[in-house]
Steps between C-alpha positions, in 0.01 A plus 500: 500500500218322328242272682313206365116548522334228678245310280181344628450163334181410699266560200737401227348236267692262272272584203713538182815398692737238358745476776637667820875497572637563844859591549634495852794709617673799361491507121603856432708396199188397321220714642662813640580624844137476632521123485663467838313200645348349192282538194158373406445507115160437340486390142184572310368261244585569137322383190698221325254354233379639170157351577340715777455324828200566718458384856184545712429384855216528753474369857247537780459399868333558824450864650413619145858448393565544128809514289539526131739632235621494145840507322567574133857463340662448172769590255448714187821534300753672719218611748415287803213573732341364812213659701304372796214601725374331820250557780470362842224572751374344835264600764683311767372318802397804700306819430711789363765241394494567122810485284525608132807473271520594128822475295583612142820395338680543175842426343567630147833465318652575157813326384738756317762249434668187635613665821274804523146544593249753633266384784215653687371327819189636674331380821209653700365344813201639693384346823261568772464333846248567778620473858282240693600664833325823422146521639195637348556751215629821633510410863875414515416245783709182478305176461770282663729594789850493356 
């Protein structure tokens, strides 16, 4: 008997994502026997224009919060491509309450014919969060009574 592996979506960003589809209920005819209670399908962006598209963004806020990223996509003959990178960092309102998230994403495809294609989709997410409940470094003493 196979078991579905739980997925932690807490640090999942929407960079280089076109849409998210949620199917509720058993859909084993479409997605297989592991789709007992539902399916969440994430569609990565694909390049659609022969002129390369570039998108950049940068944001900032209180608590030394910064977010930025870039996306690059296009179409070259039968080859389509889309790549993105993003960065989010904040110090938070308390000491030792830092959060850092970096995401790299790519979607590359080659159309072999009208109904056939090869596709490679890559995604890497790295995040780090400090726990504000921990005391001074190395002491293990809680700062707040929980």
